[in-house]
A tleap script that builds the chain and sets N, CA, C and O, in Angstrom:
source leaprc.protein.ff14SB
mol = sequence {
  NMET THR GLU THR ALA THR LEU ASP PRO ARG
  LEU LEU ALA VAL LEU ALA CYS PRO GLN ASP
  LYS GLY PRO LEU TYR TYR LEU GLY ASP GLN
  GLY GLY LEU TYR ASN PRO ARG LEU HIE ARG
  ARG TYR ALA VAL ARG ASP GLY ILE PRO VAL
  MET LEU ILE ASP GLU ALA GLU THR VAL ASP
  ASP ALA THR HIE ASP ALA ILE MET ALA THR
  ILE SER ALA GLU ALA ILE PRO PRO THR PHE
  GLU SER GLY SER SER GLY THR GLU GLN CALA
}
set mol.1.N position { 124.630 -152.021 37.425 }
set mol.1.CA position { 125.333 -150.912 36.814 }
set mol.1.C position { 126.477 -150.507 37.736 }
set mol.1.O position { 126.305 -150.453 38.953 }
set mol.2.N position { 127.620 -150.227 37.174 }
set mol.2.CA position { 128.769 -149.877 37.997 }
set mol.2.C position { 128.839 -148.379 38.225 }
set mol.2.O position { 128.129 -147.596 37.594 }
set mol.3.N position { 129.713 -148.006 39.143 }
set mol.3.CA position { 129.893 -146.602 39.463 }
set mol.3.C position { 130.422 -145.815 38.271 }
set mol.3.O position { 130.197 -144.608 38.187 }
set mol.4.N position { 131.112 -146.467 37.358 }
set mol.4.CA position { 131.688 -145.779 36.209 }
set mol.4.C position { 130.776 -145.816 34.986 }
set mol.4.O position { 131.187 -145.388 33.907 }
set mol.5.N position { 129.565 -146.310 35.127 }
set mol.5.CA position { 128.634 -146.355 34.004 }
set mol.5.C position { 128.346 -144.937 33.522 }
set mol.5.O position { 128.305 -143.993 34.311 }
set mol.6.N position { 128.149 -144.807 32.223 }
set mol.6.CA position { 127.883 -143.502 31.645 }
set mol.6.C position { 126.431 -143.117 31.871 }
set mol.6.O position { 125.518 -143.914 31.652 }
set mol.7.N position { 126.233 -141.881 32.313 }
set mol.7.CA position { 124.877 -141.373 32.474 }
set mol.7.C position { 124.324 -140.973 31.111 }
set mol.7.O position { 125.073 -140.601 30.208 }
set mol.8.N position { 123.022 -141.052 30.978 }
set mol.8.CA position { 122.342 -140.682 29.744 }
set mol.8.C position { 122.647 -139.213 29.417 }
set mol.8.O position { 122.472 -138.351 30.278 }
set mol.9.N position { 123.095 -138.913 28.201 }
set mol.9.CA position { 123.397 -137.524 27.823 }
set mol.9.C position { 122.201 -136.586 27.983 }
set mol.9.O position { 122.377 -135.401 28.265 }
set mol.10.N position { 120.990 -137.109 27.805 }
set mol.10.CA position { 119.794 -136.266 27.981 }
set mol.10.C position { 119.630 -135.858 29.432 }
set mol.10.O position { 119.176 -134.751 29.721 }
set mol.11.N position { 119.997 -136.749 30.351 }
set mol.11.CA position { 119.945 -136.415 31.773 }
set mol.11.C position { 121.037 -135.406 32.108 }
set mol.11.O position { 120.785 -134.419 32.798 }
set mol.12.N position { 122.244 -135.653 31.620 }
set mol.12.CA position { 123.351 -134.734 31.893 }
set mol.12.C position { 123.045 -133.317 31.412 }
set mol.12.O position { 123.454 -132.345 32.046 }
set mol.13.N position { 122.334 -133.199 30.304 }
set mol.13.CA position { 122.038 -131.888 29.723 }
set mol.13.C position { 121.161 -131.019 30.613 }
set mol.13.O position { 121.112 -129.802 30.434 }
set mol.14.N position { 120.470 -131.629 31.567 }
set mol.14.CA position { 119.579 -130.850 32.432 }
set mol.14.C position { 120.007 -130.855 33.896 }
set mol.14.O position { 119.360 -130.217 34.726 }
set mol.15.N position { 121.079 -131.559 34.225 }
set mol.15.CA position { 121.526 -131.598 35.618 }
set mol.15.C position { 122.243 -130.312 36.000 }
set mol.15.O position { 123.110 -129.823 35.276 }
set mol.16.N position { 121.861 -129.776 37.154 }
set mol.16.CA position { 122.496 -128.582 37.707 }
set mol.16.C position { 122.722 -128.810 39.188 }
set mol.16.O position { 122.076 -129.657 39.805 }
set mol.17.N position { 123.641 -128.052 39.749 }
set mol.17.CA position { 123.881 -128.132 41.184 }
set mol.17.C position { 122.624 -127.657 41.912 }
set mol.17.O position { 122.110 -126.581 41.605 }
set mol.18.N position { 122.124 -128.428 42.861 }
set mol.18.CA position { 120.926 -128.007 43.578 }
set mol.18.C position { 121.175 -126.801 44.485 }
set mol.18.O position { 120.228 -126.137 44.908 }
set mol.19.N position { 122.432 -126.520 44.782 }
set mol.19.CA position { 122.732 -125.403 45.673 }
set mol.19.C position { 122.865 -124.082 44.916 }
set mol.19.O position { 122.210 -123.104 45.275 }
set mol.20.N position { 123.704 -124.035 43.872 }
set mol.20.CA position { 123.897 -122.763 43.165 }
set mol.20.C position { 123.284 -122.747 41.762 }
set mol.20.O position { 123.383 -121.746 41.053 }
set mol.21.N position { 122.660 -123.839 41.368 }
set mol.21.CA position { 121.951 -123.975 40.083 }
set mol.21.C position { 122.867 -123.886 38.869 }
set mol.21.O position { 122.388 -123.721 37.747 }
set mol.22.N position { 124.171 -123.993 39.074 }
set mol.22.CA position { 125.127 -123.924 37.978 }
set mol.22.C position { 125.434 -125.286 37.394 }
set mol.22.O position { 124.997 -126.309 37.919 }
set mol.23.N position { 126.199 -125.298 36.290 }
set mol.23.CA position { 126.554 -126.559 35.635 }
set mol.23.C position { 127.520 -127.391 36.470 }
set mol.23.O position { 128.221 -126.882 37.346 }
set mol.24.N position { 127.532 -128.674 36.171 }
set mol.24.CA position { 128.402 -129.640 36.841 }
set mol.24.C position { 129.289 -130.307 35.796 }
set mol.24.O position { 129.075 -130.150 34.594 }
set mol.25.N position { 130.277 -131.046 36.265 }
set mol.25.CA position { 131.132 -131.852 35.389 }
set mol.25.C position { 130.961 -133.304 35.787 }
set mol.25.O position { 131.133 -133.664 36.951 }
set mol.26.N position { 130.621 -134.141 34.808 }
set mol.26.CA position { 130.460 -135.566 35.074 }
set mol.26.C position { 131.808 -136.247 34.978 }
set mol.26.O position { 132.446 -136.246 33.925 }
set mol.27.N position { 132.236 -136.830 36.087 }
set mol.27.CA position { 133.526 -137.510 36.176 }
set mol.27.C position { 133.269 -138.999 36.284 }
set mol.27.O position { 133.363 -139.575 37.368 }
set mol.28.N position { 132.949 -139.613 35.175 }
set mol.28.CA position { 132.577 -141.020 35.180 }
set mol.28.C position { 133.555 -141.915 35.901 }
set mol.28.O position { 133.150 -142.807 36.646 }
set mol.29.N position { 134.861 -141.684 35.687 }
set mol.29.CA position { 135.850 -142.550 36.318 }
set mol.29.C position { 135.945 -142.312 37.818 }
set mol.29.O position { 136.504 -143.140 38.537 }
set mol.30.N position { 135.420 -141.217 38.294 }
set mol.30.CA position { 135.410 -140.938 39.726 }
set mol.30.C position { 134.010 -141.109 40.308 }
set mol.30.O position { 133.796 -140.933 41.508 }
set mol.31.N position { 133.076 -141.449 39.449 }
set mol.31.CA position { 131.723 -141.739 39.909 }
set mol.31.C position { 130.989 -140.572 40.511 }
set mol.31.O position { 130.295 -140.738 41.515 }
set mol.32.N position { 131.116 -139.402 39.938 }
set mol.32.CA position { 130.393 -138.287 40.525 }
set mol.32.C position { 130.215 -137.123 39.575 }
set mol.32.O position { 130.720 -137.110 38.452 }
set mol.33.N position { 129.479 -136.153 40.071 }
set mol.33.CA position { 129.265 -134.893 39.377 }
set mol.33.C position { 129.907 -133.814 40.237 }
set mol.33.O position { 129.678 -133.762 41.445 }
set mol.34.N position { 130.710 -132.953 39.618 }
set mol.34.CA position { 131.505 -132.005 40.387 }
set mol.34.C position { 131.125 -130.560 40.092 }
set mol.34.O position { 130.956 -130.168 38.938 }
set mol.35.N position { 130.994 -129.776 41.160 }
set mol.35.CA position { 130.760 -128.340 41.067 }
set mol.35.C position { 132.049 -127.642 41.496 }
set mol.35.O position { 132.355 -127.600 42.687 }
set mol.36.N position { 132.816 -127.090 40.537 }
set mol.36.CA position { 134.081 -126.458 40.896 }
set mol.36.C position { 133.914 -125.135 41.634 }
set mol.36.O position { 134.834 -124.698 42.325 }
set mol.37.N position { 132.769 -124.496 41.504 }
set mol.37.CA position { 132.544 -123.222 42.181 }
set mol.37.C position { 132.436 -123.398 43.689 }
set mol.37.O position { 132.877 -122.542 44.456 }
set mol.38.N position { 131.846 -124.516 44.108 }
set mol.38.CA position { 131.641 -124.784 45.537 }
set mol.38.C position { 132.546 -125.883 46.072 }
set mol.38.O position { 132.505 -126.200 47.261 }
set mol.39.N position { 133.365 -126.466 45.199 }
set mol.39.CA position { 134.245 -127.597 45.568 }
set mol.39.C position { 133.424 -128.764 46.124 }
set mol.39.O position { 133.813 -129.400 47.103 }
set mol.40.N position { 132.282 -129.035 45.484 }
set mol.40.CA position { 131.393 -130.090 45.969 }
set mol.40.C position { 131.218 -131.164 44.911 }
set mol.40.O position { 131.084 -130.883 43.720 }
set mol.41.N position { 131.222 -132.421 45.388 }
set mol.41.CA position { 131.044 -133.576 44.504 }
set mol.41.C position { 129.783 -134.317 44.930 }
set mol.41.O position { 129.587 -134.630 46.104 }
set mol.42.N position { 128.931 -134.588 43.936 }
set mol.42.CA position { 127.703 -135.347 44.148 }
set mol.42.C position { 127.931 -136.766 43.657 }
set mol.42.O position { 128.415 -136.972 42.544 }
set mol.43.N position { 127.590 -137.727 44.469 }
set mol.43.CA position { 127.804 -139.138 44.136 }
set mol.43.C position { 126.843 -139.601 43.049 }
set mol.43.O position { 125.769 -139.033 42.851 }
set mol.44.N position { 127.265 -140.648 42.356 }
set mol.44.CA position { 126.400 -141.375 41.427 }
set mol.44.C position { 126.376 -142.803 41.947 }
set mol.44.O position { 127.401 -143.484 41.977 }
set mol.45.N position { 125.189 -143.249 42.358 }
set mol.45.CA position { 125.044 -144.594 42.923 }
set mol.45.C position { 124.140 -145.432 42.029 }
set mol.45.O position { 123.001 -145.062 41.747 }
set mol.46.N position { 124.668 -146.557 41.592 }
set mol.46.CA position { 123.922 -147.457 40.705 }
set mol.46.C position { 123.381 -146.721 39.487 }
set mol.46.O position { 122.265 -146.978 39.036 }
set mol.47.N position { 124.189 -145.797 38.959 }
set mol.47.CA position { 123.799 -145.057 37.770 }
set mol.47.C position { 122.825 -143.924 38.015 }
set mol.47.O position { 122.307 -143.335 37.066 }
set mol.48.N position { 122.566 -143.608 39.283 }
set mol.48.CA position { 121.612 -142.553 39.628 }
set mol.48.C position { 122.347 -141.435 40.366 }
set mol.48.O position { 122.958 -141.685 41.405 }
set mol.49.N position { 122.299 -140.200 39.842 }
set mol.49.CA position { 122.940 -139.089 40.540 }
set mol.49.C position { 122.209 -138.785 41.851 }
set mol.49.O position { 120.981 -138.699 41.882 }
set mol.50.N position { 122.966 -138.626 42.915 }
set mol.50.CA position { 122.402 -138.289 44.225 }
set mol.50.C position { 122.583 -136.781 44.394 }
set mol.50.O position { 123.637 -136.314 44.825 }
set mol.51.N position { 121.545 -136.034 44.050 }
set mol.51.CA position { 121.631 -134.581 44.020 }
set mol.51.C position { 121.086 -133.955 45.304 }
set mol.51.O position { 120.285 -133.022 45.259 }
set mol.52.N position { 121.522 -134.470 46.425 }
set mol.52.CA position { 121.109 -133.954 47.727 }
set mol.52.C position { 122.255 -133.143 48.317 }
set mol.52.O position { 123.364 -133.654 48.473 }
set mol.53.N position { 121.993 -131.892 48.644 }
set mol.53.CA position { 123.029 -131.012 49.181 }
set mol.53.C position { 123.672 -131.617 50.416 }
set mol.53.O position { 124.893 -131.571 50.564 }
set mol.54.N position { 122.870 -132.180 51.300 }
set mol.54.CA position { 123.394 -132.741 52.551 }
set mol.54.C position { 124.292 -133.955 52.337 }
set mol.54.O position { 125.088 -134.292 53.214 }
set mol.55.N position { 124.179 -134.612 51.196 }
set mol.55.CA position { 124.995 -135.800 50.930 }
set mol.55.C position { 126.191 -135.513 50.023 }
set mol.55.O position { 126.993 -136.407 49.756 }
set mol.56.N position { 126.312 -134.284 49.554 }
set mol.56.CA position { 127.450 -133.929 48.703 }
set mol.56.C position { 128.723 -133.880 49.537 }
set mol.56.O position { 128.698 -133.567 50.727 }
set mol.57.N position { 129.831 -134.196 48.884 }
set mol.57.CA position { 131.141 -134.177 49.543 }
set mol.57.C position { 131.861 -132.878 49.179 }
set mol.57.O position { 132.015 -132.555 48.001 }
set mol.58.N position { 132.298 -132.140 50.195 }
set mol.58.CA position { 133.126 -130.965 49.955 }
set mol.58.C position { 134.573 -131.426 49.890 }
set mol.58.O position { 135.063 -132.081 50.811 }
set mol.59.N position { 135.256 -131.085 48.801 }
set mol.59.CA position { 136.630 -131.553 48.618 }
set mol.59.C position { 137.623 -130.465 49.012 }
set mol.59.O position { 137.324 -129.274 48.934 }
set mol.60.N position { 138.809 -130.895 49.437 }
set mol.60.CA position { 139.857 -129.947 49.817 }
set mol.60.C position { 140.520 -129.374 48.558 }
set mol.60.O position { 140.243 -129.813 47.441 }
set mol.61.N position { 141.393 -128.391 48.759 }
set mol.61.CA position { 142.022 -127.708 47.627 }
set mol.61.C position { 142.856 -128.642 46.755 }
set mol.61.O position { 142.849 -128.512 45.531 }
set mol.62.N position { 143.568 -129.576 47.366 }
set mol.62.CA position { 144.396 -130.506 46.586 }
set mol.62.C position { 143.526 -131.397 45.702 }
set mol.62.O position { 143.853 -131.634 44.539 }
set mol.63.N position { 142.419 -131.889 46.255 }
set mol.63.CA position { 141.497 -132.720 45.473 }
set mol.63.C position { 140.848 -131.895 44.371 }
set mol.63.O position { 140.700 -132.367 43.244 }
set mol.64.N position { 140.463 -130.674 44.690 }
set mol.64.CA position { 139.880 -129.774 43.689 }
set mol.64.C position { 140.853 -129.579 42.526 }
set mol.64.O position { 140.467 -129.676 41.361 }
set mol.65.N position { 142.120 -129.303 42.853 }
set mol.65.CA position { 143.122 -129.099 41.806 }
set mol.65.C position { 143.281 -130.345 40.936 }
set mol.65.O position { 143.424 -130.236 39.718 }
set mol.66.N position { 143.258 -131.519 41.553 }
set mol.66.CA position { 143.381 -132.772 40.800 }
set mol.66.C position { 142.172 -132.985 39.891 }
set mol.66.O position { 142.320 -133.399 38.742 }
set mol.67.N position { 140.988 -132.702 40.405 }
set mol.67.CA position { 139.768 -132.847 39.599 }
set mol.67.C position { 139.795 -131.869 38.428 }
set mol.67.O position { 139.462 -132.238 37.302 }
set mol.68.N position { 140.191 -130.626 38.689 }
set mol.68.CA position { 140.238 -129.634 37.619 }
set mol.68.C position { 141.273 -130.008 36.561 }
set mol.68.O position { 141.067 -129.748 35.375 }
set mol.69.N position { 142.377 -130.611 36.975 }
set mol.69.CA position { 143.383 -131.077 36.014 }
set mol.69.C position { 142.808 -132.179 35.133 }
set mol.69.O position { 143.068 -132.213 33.930 }
set mol.70.N position { 142.025 -133.082 35.727 }
set mol.70.CA position { 141.373 -134.150 34.961 }
set mol.70.C position { 140.375 -133.563 33.970 }
set mol.70.O position { 140.334 -133.969 32.809 }
set mol.71.N position { 139.573 -132.606 34.431 }
set mol.71.CA position { 138.585 -131.962 33.563 }
set mol.71.C position { 139.281 -131.312 32.372 }
set mol.71.O position { 138.824 -131.434 31.236 }
set mol.72.N position { 140.373 -130.629 32.634 }
set mol.72.CA position { 141.122 -129.963 31.570 }
set mol.72.C position { 141.786 -130.968 30.626 }
set mol.72.O position { 141.673 -130.844 29.406 }
set mol.73.N position { 142.469 -131.949 31.183 }
set mol.73.CA position { 143.205 -132.928 30.370 }
set mol.73.C position { 142.283 -133.760 29.492 }
set mol.73.O position { 142.635 -134.104 28.363 }
set mol.74.N position { 141.102 -134.083 30.010 }
set mol.74.CA position { 140.166 -134.931 29.268 }
set mol.74.C position { 139.107 -134.126 28.523 }
set mol.74.O position { 138.218 -134.696 27.889 }
set mol.75.N position { 139.204 -132.795 28.600 }
set mol.75.CA position { 138.248 -131.897 27.936 }
set mol.75.C position { 136.805 -132.272 28.273 }
set mol.75.O position { 135.956 -132.383 27.388 }
set mol.76.N position { 136.544 -132.465 29.561 }
set mol.76.CA position { 135.202 -132.835 30.010 }
set mol.76.C position { 134.313 -131.595 29.951 }
set mol.76.O position { 134.639 -130.576 30.560 }
set mol.77.N position { 133.199 -131.668 29.228 }
set mol.77.CA position { 132.318 -130.504 29.120 }
set mol.77.C position { 131.404 -130.386 30.340 }
set mol.77.O position { 131.135 -131.380 31.015 }
set mol.78.N position { 130.923 -129.165 30.625 }
set mol.78.CA position { 129.939 -129.014 31.695 }
set mol.78.C position { 128.609 -129.619 31.263 }
set mol.78.O position { 128.383 -129.868 30.079 }
set mol.79.N position { 127.731 -129.851 32.238 }
set mol.79.CA position { 126.429 -130.428 31.918 }
set mol.79.C position { 125.613 -129.501 31.026 }
set mol.79.O position { 124.784 -129.965 30.245 }
set mol.80.N position { 125.841 -128.197 31.135 }
set mol.80.CA position { 125.248 -127.216 30.232 }
set mol.80.C position { 126.108 -125.969 30.303 }
set mol.80.O position { 126.913 -125.814 31.222 }
set mol.81.N position { 125.941 -125.088 29.343 }
set mol.81.CA position { 126.717 -123.849 29.327 }
set mol.81.C position { 126.091 -122.855 30.294 }
set mol.81.O position { 124.867 -122.781 30.400 }
set mol.82.N position { 126.916 -122.093 30.997 }
set mol.82.CA position { 126.418 -121.071 31.918 }
set mol.82.C position { 125.491 -120.127 31.172 }
set mol.82.O position { 125.754 -119.754 30.029 }
set mol.83.N position { 124.401 -119.745 31.831 }
set mol.83.CA position { 123.421 -118.879 31.196 }
set mol.83.C position { 122.351 -119.649 30.454 }
set mol.83.O position { 121.402 -119.056 29.942 }
set mol.84.N position { 122.492 -120.965 30.390 }
set mol.84.CA position { 121.530 -121.838 29.728 }
set mol.84.C position { 121.031 -122.849 30.739 }
set mol.84.O position { 121.818 -123.399 31.510 }
set mol.85.N position { 119.747 -123.094 30.744 }
set mol.85.CA position { 119.190 -124.058 31.690 }
set mol.85.C position { 119.377 -125.492 31.230 }
set mol.85.O position { 119.174 -126.430 32.000 }
set mol.86.N position { 119.766 -125.659 29.970 }
set mol.86.CA position { 119.928 -127.001 29.438 }
set mol.86.C position { 118.655 -127.547 28.834 }
set mol.86.O position { 118.679 -128.592 28.183 }
set mol.87.N position { 117.537 -126.858 29.038 }
set mol.87.CA position { 116.260 -127.358 28.546 }
set mol.87.C position { 116.110 -127.192 27.039 }
set mol.87.O position { 115.250 -127.833 26.435 }
set mol.88.N position { 116.928 -126.348 26.421 }
set mol.88.CA position { 116.827 -126.157 24.981 }
set mol.88.C position { 117.134 -127.436 24.221 }
set mol.88.O position { 116.686 -127.606 23.087 }
set mol.89.N position { 117.903 -128.349 24.842 }
set mol.89.CA position { 118.302 -129.578 24.177 }
set mol.89.C position { 117.321 -130.715 24.413 }
set mol.89.O position { 117.512 -131.806 23.875 }
set mol.90.N position { 116.294 -130.495 25.188 }
set mol.90.CA position { 115.366 -131.565 25.570 }
set mol.90.C position { 114.587 -132.113 24.409 }
set mol.90.O position { 113.770 -133.016 24.585 }
savepdb mol mol.pdb
quit
């Protein structure tokens, strides 16, 4: 499986940031899950999200702005809506 492989939508619906418990954005072409609140990116390796706080990458402001532009331009939805745990879709 490549880094750009699509994650299962059922998995995405329940994924949250392990640090702030908020929704993430799946950036398939960048191979990661992004938390814009903390400017942190979680890797996806061999199709498996690596949701370890210690292994997350903190991005600088320029990278954050570029990621947010991609999210906006491609209308990438969050893994779940704020205020929802995502379990309603299970």
